[in-house]
TORPA-992592 format. One record per residue (C-alpha): residue in three letters; x, y, z; residue number from 1. Coordinates in Angstrom, 2 decimals, m for minus. Each point is the difference from the previous one (the first is absolute). Layout:
BEGIN
<pt><aa>ALA</aa><x>X</x><y>Y</y><z>Z</z><i>NUM</i></pt>
...
***
This chain:
BEGIN
<pt><aa>MET</aa><x>m36.91</x><y>m11.43</y><z>48.77</z><i>1</i></pt>
<pt><aa>ALA</aa><x>1.11</x><y>m0.61</y><z>m3.50</z><i>2</i></pt>
<pt><aa>LYS</aa><x>m2.02</x><y>0.90</y><z>m3.14</z><i>3</i></pt>
<pt><aa>LEU</aa><x>m0.48</x><y>m1.33</y><z>m3.53</z><i>4</i></pt>
<pt><aa>PRO</aa><x>2.40</x><y>1.03</y><z>m2.60</z><i>5</i></pt>
<pt><aa>SER</aa><x>m0.82</x><y>2.97</y><z>m2.31</z><i>6</i></pt>
<pt><aa>TYR</aa><x>1.79</x><y>m0.86</y><z>m2.78</z><i>7</i></pt>
<pt><aa>ALA</aa><x>1.68</x><y>m3.29</y><z>m1.71</z><i>8</i></pt>
<pt><aa>LEU</aa><x>2.85</x><y>m1.41</y><z>1.89</z><i>9</i></pt>
<pt><aa>ASP</aa><x>3.46</x><y>m0.39</y><z>m1.33</z><i>10</i></pt>
<pt><aa>VAL</aa><x>0.27</x><y>m3.71</y><z>1.02</z><i>11</i></pt>
<pt><aa>ARG</aa><x>2.86</x><y>m2.28</y><z>m1.30</z><i>12</i></pt>
<pt><aa>LEU</aa><x>m0.25</x><y>m2.64</y><z>2.73</z><i>13</i></pt>
<pt><aa>ILE</aa><x>m2.73</x><y>m1.57</y><z>1.93</z><i>14</i></pt>
<pt><aa>ALA</aa><x>0.52</x><y>m1.91</y><z>3.11</z><i>15</i></pt>
<pt><aa>LEU</aa><x>m2.98</x><y>m2.06</y><z>1.46</z><i>16</i></pt>
<pt><aa>ASP</aa><x>m0.55</x><y>m1.45</y><z>3.48</z><i>17</i></pt>
<pt><aa>LEU</aa><x>m2.10</x><y>m3.41</y><z>m0.48</z><i>18</i></pt>
<pt><aa>ASP</aa><x>m2.38</x><y>m0.13</y><z>3.25</z><i>19</i></pt>
<pt><aa>ASP</aa><x>m2.55</x><y>2.11</y><z>0.22</z><i>20</i></pt>
<pt><aa>THR</aa><x>1.29</x><y>2.28</y><z>m2.70</z><i>21</i></pt>
<pt><aa>LEU</aa><x>0.20</x><y>m1.67</y><z>m3.36</z><i>22</i></pt>
<pt><aa>LEU</aa><x>m1.51</x><y>m3.06</y><z>1.24</z><i>23</i></pt>
<pt><aa>ASP</aa><x>m3.76</x><y>m0.43</y><z>1.22</z><i>24</i></pt>
<pt><aa>SER</aa><x>m1.52</x><y>m1.58</y><z>3.09</z><i>25</i></pt>
<pt><aa>ASN</aa><x>0.24</x><y>m3.13</y><z>m1.89</z><i>26</i></pt>
<pt><aa>ARG</aa><x>3.73</x><y>0.28</y><z>m0.72</z><i>27</i></pt>
<pt><aa>LYS</aa><x>m0.56</x><y>0.48</y><z>m3.71</z><i>28</i></pt>
<pt><aa>ILE</aa><x>0.98</x><y>2.61</y><z>m2.44</z><i>29</i></pt>
<pt><aa>SER</aa><x>m3.36</x><y>1.35</y><z>m2.04</z><i>30</i></pt>
<pt><aa>ASP</aa><x>m0.10</x><y>0.20</y><z>m3.44</z><i>31</i></pt>
<pt><aa>LYS</aa><x>m0.09</x><y>3.49</y><z>m0.15</z><i>32</i></pt>
<pt><aa>ASN</aa><x>3.26</x><y>0.23</y><z>1.77</z><i>33</i></pt>
<pt><aa>VAL</aa><x>1.64</x><y>m2.44</y><z>m2.29</z><i>34</i></pt>
<pt><aa>GLN</aa><x>m1.19</x><y>1.85</y><z>m3.09</z><i>35</i></pt>
<pt><aa>VAL</aa><x>0.84</x><y>3.65</y><z>1.03</z><i>36</i></pt>
<pt><aa>LEU</aa><x>3.89</x><y>m1.48</y><z>1.27</z><i>37</i></pt>
<pt><aa>GLN</aa><x>0.45</x><y>m1.85</y><z>m3.02</z><i>38</i></pt>
<pt><aa>LYS</aa><x>m0.93</x><y>3.09</y><z>m2.09</z><i>39</i></pt>
<pt><aa>CYS</aa><x>2.66</x><y>1.80</y><z>2.32</z><i>40</i></pt>
<pt><aa>VAL</aa><x>2.77</x><y>m2.54</y><z>m1.08</z><i>41</i></pt>
<pt><aa>ARG</aa><x>m0.88</x><y>0.53</y><z>m3.87</z><i>42</i></pt>
<pt><aa>ARG</aa><x>0.48</x><y>3.57</y><z>0.65</z><i>43</i></pt>
<pt><aa>GLY</aa><x>3.35</x><y>m0.56</y><z>1.55</z><i>44</i></pt>
<pt><aa>ILE</aa><x>m0.73</x><y>0.57</y><z>3.77</z><i>45</i></pt>
<pt><aa>TYR</aa><x>1.71</x><y>m2.40</y><z>2.00</z><i>46</i></pt>
<pt><aa>VAL</aa><x>m2.30</x><y>m1.77</y><z>2.30</z><i>47</i></pt>
<pt><aa>VAL</aa><x>1.49</x><y>m1.47</y><z>3.41</z><i>48</i></pt>
<pt><aa>LEU</aa><x>m1.89</x><y>m2.55</y><z>2.04</z><i>49</i></pt>
<pt><aa>CYS</aa><x>1.51</x><y>1.01</y><z>3.64</z><i>50</i></pt>
<pt><aa>SER</aa><x>m1.22</x><y>m2.10</y><z>2.85</z><i>51</i></pt>
<pt><aa>GLY</aa><x>1.57</x><y>m1.44</y><z>3.45</z><i>52</i></pt>
<pt><aa>ARG</aa><x>m0.49</x><y>m3.54</y><z>m1.50</z><i>53</i></pt>
<pt><aa>ALA</aa><x>2.58</x><y>m1.85</y><z>m1.03</z><i>54</i></pt>
<pt><aa>GLU</aa><x>0.90</x><y>m0.65</y><z>m3.91</z><i>55</i></pt>
<pt><aa>ASP</aa><x>m1.79</x><y>m3.16</y><z>m0.33</z><i>56</i></pt>
<pt><aa>GLY</aa><x>m3.14</x><y>1.37</y><z>1.52</z><i>57</i></pt>
<pt><aa>ILE</aa><x>0.01</x><y>3.17</y><z>m2.26</z><i>58</i></pt>
<pt><aa>LEU</aa><x>0.47</x><y>m2.18</y><z>m3.28</z><i>59</i></pt>
<pt><aa>PRO</aa><x>m3.91</x><y>m1.22</y><z>m0.13</z><i>60</i></pt>
<pt><aa>PHE</aa><x>m0.67</x><y>3.60</y><z>m0.41</z><i>61</i></pt>
<pt><aa>VAL</aa><x>2.38</x><y>0.99</y><z>m2.47</z><i>62</i></pt>
<pt><aa>ARG</aa><x>m1.11</x><y>m2.98</y><z>m2.24</z><i>63</i></pt>
<pt><aa>ARG</aa><x>m3.79</x><y>1.71</y><z>0.54</z><i>64</i></pt>
<pt><aa>MET</aa><x>1.34</x><y>3.08</y><z>m1.27</z><i>65</i></pt>
<pt><aa>ASP</aa><x>1.59</x><y>m1.42</y><z>m3.10</z><i>66</i></pt>
<pt><aa>ILE</aa><x>2.65</x><y>2.75</y><z>m0.12</z><i>67</i></pt>
<pt><aa>ALA</aa><x>3.19</x><y>m1.80</y><z>0.91</z><i>68</i></pt>
<pt><aa>GLY</aa><x>1.31</x><y>m0.61</y><z>m3.67</z><i>69</i></pt>
<pt><aa>SER</aa><x>m0.34</x><y>3.74</y><z>m0.72</z><i>70</i></pt>
<pt><aa>GLU</aa><x>3.20</x><y>2.15</y><z>1.06</z><i>71</i></pt>
<pt><aa>PHE</aa><x>m2.55</x><y>2.40</y><z>1.99</z><i>72</i></pt>
<pt><aa>GLY</aa><x>m1.04</x><y>m2.86</y><z>2.15</z><i>73</i></pt>
<pt><aa>LYS</aa><x>3.04</x><y>m2.27</y><z>0.78</z><i>74</i></pt>
<pt><aa>PHE</aa><x>0.58</x><y>1.33</y><z>3.49</z><i>75</i></pt>
<pt><aa>ILE</aa><x>m1.46</x><y>m0.89</y><z>3.58</z><i>76</i></pt>
<pt><aa>ILE</aa><x>0.76</x><y>1.38</y><z>3.44</z><i>77</i></pt>
<pt><aa>ALA</aa><x>m0.52</x><y>m2.67</y><z>2.68</z><i>78</i></pt>
<pt><aa>ILE</aa><x>0.23</x><y>m0.24</y><z>3.82</z><i>79</i></pt>
<pt><aa>ASN</aa><x>m0.47</x><y>3.66</y><z>0.73</z><i>80</i></pt>
<pt><aa>GLY</aa><x>2.37</x><y>1.34</y><z>m2.38</z><i>81</i></pt>
<pt><aa>CYS</aa><x>2.99</x><y>m2.52</y><z>1.11</z><i>82</i></pt>
<pt><aa>SER</aa><x>m0.18</x><y>m1.21</y><z>m3.72</z><i>83</i></pt>
<pt><aa>VAL</aa><x>0.18</x><y>0.97</y><z>m3.41</z><i>84</i></pt>
<pt><aa>PHE</aa><x>m0.70</x><y>m2.71</y><z>m2.21</z><i>85</i></pt>
<pt><aa>ASP</aa><x>0.67</x><y>0.03</y><z>m4.08</z><i>86</i></pt>
<pt><aa>MET</aa><x>m2.19</x><y>m2.74</y><z>m1.73</z><i>87</i></pt>
<pt><aa>HIS</aa><x>1.91</x><y>0.01</y><z>m2.70</z><i>88</i></pt>
<pt><aa>GLU</aa><x>3.37</x><y>m0.41</y><z>1.24</z><i>89</i></pt>
<pt><aa>ARG</aa><x>m1.68</x><y>m2.47</y><z>2.80</z><i>90</i></pt>
<pt><aa>LYS</aa><x>2.16</x><y>1.76</y><z>2.87</z><i>91</i></pt>
<pt><aa>GLN</aa><x>m0.03</x><y>2.43</y><z>2.83</z><i>92</i></pt>
<pt><aa>ILE</aa><x>1.51</x><y>3.17</y><z>m0.85</z><i>93</i></pt>
<pt><aa>TYR</aa><x>m0.18</x><y>1.55</y><z>3.11</z><i>94</i></pt>
<pt><aa>THR</aa><x>m0.57</x><y>m1.55</y><z>3.52</z><i>95</i></pt>
<pt><aa>CYS</aa><x>0.84</x><y>0.71</y><z>3.52</z><i>96</i></pt>
<pt><aa>SER</aa><x>m0.30</x><y>m2.08</y><z>3.07</z><i>97</i></pt>
<pt><aa>VAL</aa><x>m0.52</x><y>0.36</y><z>3.99</z><i>98</i></pt>
<pt><aa>ASP</aa><x>2.88</x><y>0.05</y><z>2.20</z><i>99</i></pt>
<pt><aa>SER</aa><x>m0.10</x><y>m3.67</y><z>1.76</z><i>100</i></pt>
<pt><aa>SER</aa><x>0.47</x><y>1.60</y><z>3.38</z><i>101</i></pt>
<pt><aa>VAL</aa><x>m3.21</x><y>2.10</y><z>m0.58</z><i>102</i></pt>
<pt><aa>LEU</aa><x>m1.80</x><y>m3.23</y><z>m1.06</z><i>103</i></pt>
<pt><aa>LEU</aa><x>1.21</x><y>m1.81</y><z>3.01</z><i>104</i></pt>
<pt><aa>LYS</aa><x>m1.17</x><y>2.55</y><z>2.39</z><i>105</i></pt>
<pt><aa>ALA</aa><x>m3.33</x><y>0.21</y><z>m1.86</z><i>106</i></pt>
<pt><aa>ASN</aa><x>m0.64</x><y>m3.33</y><z>0.28</z><i>107</i></pt>
<pt><aa>SER</aa><x>0.96</x><y>m0.49</y><z>3.68</z><i>108</i></pt>
<pt><aa>GLU</aa><x>m2.44</x><y>3.13</y><z>1.06</z><i>109</i></pt>
<pt><aa>ALA</aa><x>m2.72</x><y>m1.85</y><z>m2.21</z><i>110</i></pt>
<pt><aa>GLU</aa><x>0.27</x><y>m3.26</y><z>1.37</z><i>111</i></pt>
<pt><aa>LYS</aa><x>0.22</x><y>1.35</y><z>3.69</z><i>112</i></pt>
<pt><aa>MET</aa><x>m3.65</x><y>1.44</y><z>m1.16</z><i>113</i></pt>
<pt><aa>GLY</aa><x>m1.03</x><y>m3.59</y><z>m1.08</z><i>114</i></pt>
<pt><aa>LEU</aa><x>0.58</x><y>0.93</y><z>m3.78</z><i>115</i></pt>
<pt><aa>ARG</aa><x>1.83</x><y>m1.81</y><z>m3.01</z><i>116</i></pt>
<pt><aa>SER</aa><x>2.01</x><y>2.41</y><z>m2.41</z><i>117</i></pt>
<pt><aa>GLU</aa><x>0.41</x><y>m0.82</y><z>m3.76</z><i>118</i></pt>
<pt><aa>VAL</aa><x>2.95</x><y>0.37</y><z>m2.53</z><i>119</i></pt>
<pt><aa>TYR</aa><x>m0.26</x><y>m0.12</y><z>m3.86</z><i>120</i></pt>
<pt><aa>SER</aa><x>1.77</x><y>m1.08</y><z>m3.12</z><i>121</i></pt>
<pt><aa>PRO</aa><x>m1.75</x><y>0.74</y><z>m3.33</z><i>122</i></pt>
<pt><aa>ASP</aa><x>m2.11</x><y>m2.95</y><z>0.10</z><i>123</i></pt>
<pt><aa>THR</aa><x>m0.22</x><y>m1.49</y><z>3.65</z><i>124</i></pt>
<pt><aa>ILE</aa><x>m0.92</x><y>1.10</y><z>3.58</z><i>125</i></pt>
<pt><aa>PHE</aa><x>2.10</x><y>m1.32</y><z>3.04</z><i>126</i></pt>
<pt><aa>TYR</aa><x>m0.94</x><y>m0.01</y><z>3.43</z><i>127</i></pt>
<pt><aa>ALA</aa><x>1.04</x><y>m2.31</y><z>3.02</z><i>128</i></pt>
<pt><aa>GLU</aa><x>m3.62</x><y>m1.18</y><z>0.48</z><i>129</i></pt>
<pt><aa>GLU</aa><x>m3.41</x><y>0.08</y><z>m2.21</z><i>130</i></pt>
<pt><aa>THR</aa><x>m2.83</x><y>1.57</y><z>2.09</z><i>131</i></pt>
<pt><aa>PRO</aa><x>m3.41</x><y>1.41</y><z>m1.61</z><i>132</i></pt>
<pt><aa>TRP</aa><x>1.77</x><y>3.40</y><z>m0.35</z><i>133</i></pt>
<pt><aa>THR</aa><x>2.87</x><y>m1.14</y><z>m1.95</z><i>134</i></pt>
<pt><aa>ARG</aa><x>m2.54</x><y>m2.20</y><z>m2.06</z><i>135</i></pt>
<pt><aa>LYS</aa><x>m1.77</x><y>3.01</y><z>m0.63</z><i>136</i></pt>
<pt><aa>ASP</aa><x>2.91</x><y>1.93</y><z>m1.75</z><i>137</i></pt>
<pt><aa>VAL</aa><x>1.06</x><y>m2.98</y><z>m2.06</z><i>138</i></pt>
<pt><aa>ASP</aa><x>m3.83</x><y>m0.28</y><z>m1.41</z><i>139</i></pt>
<pt><aa>MET</aa><x>0.07</x><y>3.72</y><z>m0.92</z><i>140</i></pt>
<pt><aa>CYS</aa><x>3.16</x><y>m0.24</y><z>m1.32</z><i>141</i></pt>
<pt><aa>GLY</aa><x>m0.50</x><y>m3.00</y><z>m2.05</z><i>142</i></pt>
<pt><aa>LEU</aa><x>3.84</x><y>m1.20</y><z>0.96</z><i>143</i></pt>
<pt><aa>LYS</aa><x>1.29</x><y>m3.13</y><z>1.71</z><i>144</i></pt>
<pt><aa>GLY</aa><x>0.31</x><y>m0.18</y><z>3.78</z><i>145</i></pt>
<pt><aa>LYS</aa><x>2.83</x><y>m1.68</y><z>1.26</z><i>146</i></pt>
<pt><aa>VAL</aa><x>0.89</x><y>m0.66</y><z>3.62</z><i>147</i></pt>
<pt><aa>ILE</aa><x>3.65</x><y>0.36</y><z>1.27</z><i>148</i></pt>
<pt><aa>ASP</aa><x>0.94</x><y>m2.21</y><z>2.92</z><i>149</i></pt>
<pt><aa>ASP</aa><x>3.05</x><y>2.22</y><z>0.88</z><i>150</i></pt>
<pt><aa>TYR</aa><x>m1.33</x><y>3.45</y><z>m0.83</z><i>151</i></pt>
<pt><aa>GLU</aa><x>2.30</x><y>2.27</y><z>1.85</z><i>152</i></pt>
<pt><aa>THR</aa><x>3.04</x><y>m1.66</y><z>m1.47</z><i>153</i></pt>
<pt><aa>PHE</aa><x>m2.07</x><y>0.53</y><z>m3.37</z><i>154</i></pt>
<pt><aa>LEU</aa><x>m0.33</x><y>3.86</y><z>0.86</z><i>155</i></pt>
<pt><aa>ARG</aa><x>3.34</x><y>0.32</y><z>0.87</z><i>156</i></pt>
<pt><aa>GLU</aa><x>1.64</x><y>m1.39</y><z>m2.92</z><i>157</i></pt>
<pt><aa>LYS</aa><x>m2.22</x><y>0.78</y><z>m3.18</z><i>158</i></pt>
<pt><aa>LYS</aa><x>m1.10</x><y>3.43</y><z>m1.48</z><i>159</i></pt>
<pt><aa>PHE</aa><x>m3.42</x><y>1.10</y><z>0.07</z><i>160</i></pt>
<pt><aa>PRO</aa><x>m1.85</x><y>3.21</y><z>m1.19</z><i>161</i></pt>
<pt><aa>LYS</aa><x>m2.53</x><y>m0.01</y><z>2.51</z><i>162</i></pt>
<pt><aa>MET</aa><x>m1.73</x><y>m1.58</y><z>3.10</z><i>163</i></pt>
<pt><aa>LEU</aa><x>m3.70</x><y>m0.25</y><z>0.12</z><i>164</i></pt>
<pt><aa>VAL</aa><x>m1.88</x><y>m0.16</y><z>3.65</z><i>165</i></pt>
<pt><aa>PRO</aa><x>m3.70</x><y>m1.32</y><z>m0.23</z><i>166</i></pt>
<pt><aa>GLY</aa><x>m2.20</x><y>0.03</y><z>2.82</z><i>167</i></pt>
<pt><aa>GLU</aa><x>m2.69</x><y>2.10</y><z>1.79</z><i>168</i></pt>
<pt><aa>PRO</aa><x>m0.17</x><y>3.61</y><z>m0.80</z><i>169</i></pt>
<pt><aa>GLU</aa><x>0.24</x><y>0.91</y><z>3.59</z><i>170</i></pt>
<pt><aa>THR</aa><x>2.61</x><y>m2.14</y><z>0.71</z><i>171</i></pt>
<pt><aa>LEU</aa><x>2.15</x><y>0.96</y><z>m2.85</z><i>172</i></pt>
<pt><aa>GLN</aa><x>m0.68</x><y>3.59</y><z>1.05</z><i>173</i></pt>
<pt><aa>VAL</aa><x>1.97</x><y>m0.57</y><z>3.17</z><i>174</i></pt>
<pt><aa>LEU</aa><x>2.66</x><y>m2.03</y><z>m2.00</z><i>175</i></pt>
<pt><aa>GLN</aa><x>0.49</x><y>2.97</y><z>m2.46</z><i>176</i></pt>
<pt><aa>LYS</aa><x>0.76</x><y>2.58</y><z>3.05</z><i>177</i></pt>
<pt><aa>LYS</aa><x>2.35</x><y>m2.01</y><z>1.42</z><i>178</i></pt>
<pt><aa>LEU</aa><x>1.87</x><y>m0.79</y><z>m3.09</z><i>179</i></pt>
<pt><aa>LYS</aa><x>m0.30</x><y>3.43</y><z>m1.18</z><i>180</i></pt>
<pt><aa>ASP</aa><x>1.67</x><y>1.18</y><z>3.71</z><i>181</i></pt>
<pt><aa>GLU</aa><x>2.72</x><y>m2.42</y><z>m0.15</z><i>182</i></pt>
<pt><aa>LEU</aa><x>0.99</x><y>m0.22</y><z>m3.63</z><i>183</i></pt>
<pt><aa>GLY</aa><x>0.13</x><y>3.63</y><z>m0.91</z><i>184</i></pt>
<pt><aa>ASP</aa><x>1.34</x><y>0.79</y><z>m3.38</z><i>185</i></pt>
<pt><aa>SER</aa><x>1.33</x><y>m3.69</y><z>m0.82</z><i>186</i></pt>
<pt><aa>ALA</aa><x>m3.45</x><y>m1.06</y><z>m1.11</z><i>187</i></pt>
<pt><aa>VAL</aa><x>m3.39</x><y>1.46</y><z>m1.73</z><i>188</i></pt>
<pt><aa>ILE</aa><x>m2.53</x><y>m1.37</y><z>2.28</z><i>189</i></pt>
<pt><aa>PHE</aa><x>m4.07</x><y>0.30</y><z>m1.32</z><i>190</i></pt>
<pt><aa>THR</aa><x>m3.11</x><y>m1.67</y><z>m0.54</z><i>191</i></pt>
<pt><aa>SER</aa><x>m0.85</x><y>m0.91</y><z>m3.55</z><i>192</i></pt>
<pt><aa>LYS</aa><x>m3.49</x><y>m1.36</y><z>1.26</z><i>193</i></pt>
<pt><aa>PRO</aa><x>m1.37</x><y>0.13</y><z>3.67</z><i>194</i></pt>
<pt><aa>TYR</aa><x>1.25</x><y>m3.86</y><z>0.47</z><i>195</i></pt>
<pt><aa>PHE</aa><x>3.16</x><y>0.30</y><z>m1.84</z><i>196</i></pt>
<pt><aa>LEU</aa><x>3.02</x><y>1.68</y><z>1.71</z><i>197</i></pt>
<pt><aa>GLU</aa><x>3.31</x><y>0.56</y><z>m2.42</z><i>198</i></pt>
<pt><aa>ILE</aa><x>3.49</x><y>0.52</y><z>0.67</z><i>199</i></pt>
<pt><aa>LEU</aa><x>1.86</x><y>1.14</y><z>m2.70</z><i>200</i></pt>
<pt><aa>PRO</aa><x>3.84</x><y>1.45</y><z>m0.98</z><i>201</i></pt>
<pt><aa>PRO</aa><x>0.39</x><y>3.43</y><z>1.08</z><i>202</i></pt>
<pt><aa>ASN</aa><x>m0.45</x><y>2.88</y><z>m3.03</z><i>203</i></pt>
<pt><aa>CYS</aa><x>m1.98</x><y>m3.05</y><z>m2.13</z><i>204</i></pt>
<pt><aa>GLY</aa><x>m3.71</x><y>0.45</y><z>m0.79</z><i>205</i></pt>
<pt><aa>LYS</aa><x>m2.01</x><y>0.07</y><z>m3.48</z><i>206</i></pt>
<pt><aa>GLY</aa><x>0.80</x><y>3.75</y><z>m0.35</z><i>207</i></pt>
<pt><aa>GLU</aa><x>3.60</x><y>m0.88</y><z>0.20</z><i>208</i></pt>
<pt><aa>SER</aa><x>m0.05</x><y>m2.36</y><z>m2.37</z><i>209</i></pt>
<pt><aa>ILE</aa><x>m2.49</x><y>1.67</y><z>m2.58</z><i>210</i></pt>
<pt><aa>ASN</aa><x>2.89</x><y>2.91</y><z>0.11</z><i>211</i></pt>
<pt><aa>TRP</aa><x>2.94</x><y>m2.40</y><z>m0.46</z><i>212</i></pt>
<pt><aa>LEU</aa><x>m2.14</x><y>m1.58</y><z>m2.93</z><i>213</i></pt>
<pt><aa>ALA</aa><x>m0.52</x><y>3.47</y><z>m1.70</z><i>214</i></pt>
<pt><aa>ASP</aa><x>3.28</x><y>0.63</y><z>0.04</z><i>215</i></pt>
<pt><aa>TYR</aa><x>0.99</x><y>m3.22</y><z>m1.21</z><i>216</i></pt>
<pt><aa>ILE</aa><x>m2.00</x><y>m0.08</y><z>m3.23</z><i>217</i></pt>
<pt><aa>GLY</aa><x>0.55</x><y>4.09</y><z>m0.36</z><i>218</i></pt>
<pt><aa>ILE</aa><x>m3.39</x><y>1.72</y><z>0.66</z><i>219</i></pt>
<pt><aa>PRO</aa><x>m0.90</x><y>2.80</y><z>2.33</z><i>220</i></pt>
<pt><aa>ARG</aa><x>m0.59</x><y>m0.61</y><z>3.34</z><i>221</i></pt>
<pt><aa>SER</aa><x>m2.55</x><y>2.55</y><z>m0.25</z><i>222</i></pt>
<pt><aa>SER</aa><x>m1.56</x><y>m2.05</y><z>m2.67</z><i>223</i></pt>
<pt><aa>THR</aa><x>m1.07</x><y>m2.91</y><z>2.39</z><i>224</i></pt>
<pt><aa>MET</aa><x>m3.41</x><y>m0.71</y><z>1.52</z><i>225</i></pt>
<pt><aa>GLY</aa><x>m0.76</x><y>m2.34</y><z>2.60</z><i>226</i></pt>
<pt><aa>PHE</aa><x>m3.36</x><y>m1.40</y><z>1.12</z><i>227</i></pt>
<pt><aa>GLY</aa><x>m0.45</x><y>m1.38</y><z>3.56</z><i>228</i></pt>
<pt><aa>ASP</aa><x>m2.22</x><y>m0.45</y><z>2.97</z><i>229</i></pt>
<pt><aa>SER</aa><x>1.62</x><y>m0.45</y><z>3.17</z><i>230</i></pt>
<pt><aa>MET</aa><x>3.42</x><y>0.26</y><z>1.89</z><i>231</i></pt>
<pt><aa>ASN</aa><x>2.32</x><y>m1.73</y><z>m2.23</z><i>232</i></pt>
<pt><aa>ASP</aa><x>m0.71</x><y>2.05</y><z>m2.45</z><i>233</i></pt>
<pt><aa>GLU</aa><x>0.90</x><y>3.33</y><z>2.05</z><i>234</i></pt>
<pt><aa>SER</aa><x>3.50</x><y>0.30</y><z>m1.60</z><i>235</i></pt>
<pt><aa>MET</aa><x>m1.36</x><y>m0.51</y><z>m3.51</z><i>236</i></pt>
<pt><aa>ILE</aa><x>m2.64</x><y>2.60</y><z>0.47</z><i>237</i></pt>
<pt><aa>ALA</aa><x>2.58</x><y>2.40</y><z>1.27</z><i>238</i></pt>
<pt><aa>LYS</aa><x>2.56</x><y>m0.41</y><z>m2.56</z><i>239</i></pt>
<pt><aa>CYS</aa><x>m1.80</x><y>m0.82</y><z>m3.15</z><i>240</i></pt>
<pt><aa>GLY</aa><x>m0.16</x><y>3.25</y><z>m2.41</z><i>241</i></pt>
<pt><aa>TYR</aa><x>m3.83</x><y>m0.48</y><z>0.65</z><i>242</i></pt>
<pt><aa>GLY</aa><x>m1.24</x><y>m2.21</y><z>2.85</z><i>243</i></pt>
<pt><aa>VAL</aa><x>m3.80</x><y>m1.04</y><z>m0.27</z><i>244</i></pt>
<pt><aa>CYS</aa><x>m1.76</x><y>m1.31</y><z>2.80</z><i>245</i></pt>
<pt><aa>MET</aa><x>m3.27</x><y>m2.59</y><z>m0.41</z><i>246</i></pt>
<pt><aa>SER</aa><x>m3.42</x><y>1.63</y><z>1.25</z><i>247</i></pt>
<pt><aa>ASN</aa><x>0.02</x><y>m3.22</y><z>2.00</z><i>248</i></pt>
<pt><aa>GLY</aa><x>3.52</x><y>0.59</y><z>1.81</z><i>249</i></pt>
<pt><aa>ILE</aa><x>0.89</x><y>0.96</y><z>3.42</z><i>250</i></pt>
<pt><aa>ASP</aa><x>m0.50</x><y>3.78</y><z>1.09</z><i>251</i></pt>
<pt><aa>TYR</aa><x>3.86</x><y>0.25</y><z>0.26</z><i>252</i></pt>
<pt><aa>ILE</aa><x>0.80</x><y>m0.89</y><z>m3.41</z><i>253</i></pt>
<pt><aa>LYS</aa><x>m2.58</x><y>2.29</y><z>m1.32</z><i>254</i></pt>
<pt><aa>ASN</aa><x>1.24</x><y>2.97</y><z>1.95</z><i>255</i></pt>
<pt><aa>ALA</aa><x>3.53</x><y>m1.04</y><z>m1.56</z><i>256</i></pt>
<pt><aa>ALA</aa><x>m0.91</x><y>m0.42</y><z>m3.51</z><i>257</i></pt>
<pt><aa>ASP</aa><x>m0.35</x><y>2.77</y><z>m2.86</z><i>258</i></pt>
<pt><aa>PHE</aa><x>m3.17</x><y>m1.56</y><z>m1.17</z><i>259</i></pt>
<pt><aa>ILE</aa><x>m2.55</x><y>m2.36</y><z>0.88</z><i>260</i></pt>
<pt><aa>THR</aa><x>m2.08</x><y>m2.38</y><z>m2.68</z><i>261</i></pt>
<pt><aa>GLU</aa><x>m3.74</x><y>0.80</y><z>m0.16</z><i>262</i></pt>
<pt><aa>LYS</aa><x>m1.08</x><y>m3.83</y><z>m0.24</z><i>263</i></pt>
<pt><aa>ASP</aa><x>1.53</x><y>m2.67</y><z>2.62</z><i>264</i></pt>
<pt><aa>ASN</aa><x>1.76</x><y>m3.21</y><z>m0.87</z><i>265</i></pt>
<pt><aa>ASP</aa><x>m3.39</x><y>m2.00</y><z>m0.51</z><i>266</i></pt>
<pt><aa>SER</aa><x>m0.98</x><y>2.39</y><z>m2.54</z><i>267</i></pt>
<pt><aa>SER</aa><x>3.42</x><y>0.24</y><z>m2.07</z><i>268</i></pt>
<pt><aa>GLY</aa><x>1.07</x><y>2.96</y><z>1.67</z><i>269</i></pt>
<pt><aa>VAL</aa><x>3.74</x><y>m0.31</y><z>m1.63</z><i>270</i></pt>
<pt><aa>GLY</aa><x>m1.19</x><y>m0.15</y><z>m3.46</z><i>271</i></pt>
<pt><aa>ASP</aa><x>m2.71</x><y>2.35</y><z>0.30</z><i>272</i></pt>
<pt><aa>PHE</aa><x>2.56</x><y>2.81</y><z>1.33</z><i>273</i></pt>
<pt><aa>ILE</aa><x>2.82</x><y>m0.95</y><z>m2.56</z><i>274</i></pt>
<pt><aa>GLU</aa><x>m2.70</x><y>0.32</y><z>m2.81</z><i>275</i></pt>
<pt><aa>LYS</aa><x>m1.10</x><y>3.17</y><z>1.33</z><i>276</i></pt>
<pt><aa>TYR</aa><x>3.09</x><y>2.16</y><z>0.81</z><i>277</i></pt>
<pt><aa>VAL</aa><x>2.72</x><y>m2.06</y><z>m1.64</z><i>278</i></pt>
<pt><aa>LEU</aa><x>m1.06</x><y>m1.28</y><z>m3.44</z><i>279</i></pt>
***
């Protein structure tokens, strides 16, 4: 089990998962977390929100942080690492997409089980049919939802960074195993929440995009820190110089992390840890 640091950590970039990490149970960022992260930016430490959400779903939290005007707060990582966005340039500076054959196969297998898949643009979630599960994702992400009549052609002709299949956890576990067996190394497949199964491009994740961004801005990968709680944070926890799991995180991520916060996401665990061991 990870221990707490015994010395001040050399950190120049902090990447932060949102749900159940930076956000509390009401999906809010506490005043304490905001104050500590603003202090990081003033000290020249990059602060990067790093979420499975699309870009427009992250922006409300960027506004709450009030750091985007700074050089050290201008980047966000979206769609579980498939996009790095520069808010000063207002453009993606890094992106990757899932092969259309993978999307079509995953969608076909999902539909056989009575499920509906979704794909994303920066501001919209697309699907063949609106269901209570697709509506749940739209509401959680704060994006627009749109039904596509010829969904298979849509998947075949356009590029998408990820596919998500929402549904009952037990059903998704069966689908996850089937897709992993059939798709092999052509996709990264995991549950970000028990009710969200995600299909991403190979060799793409939060950790890979953080490493790319560290190289891009010219800081050592060893000076990066990532905070997370769940399976979509695994590569970030593994690949950052310092991987930190929330005390409310799942045991698998706790065991993979270098450190575990003393406080949970409802008690400003991120801000507490940074204040004690970074600043």
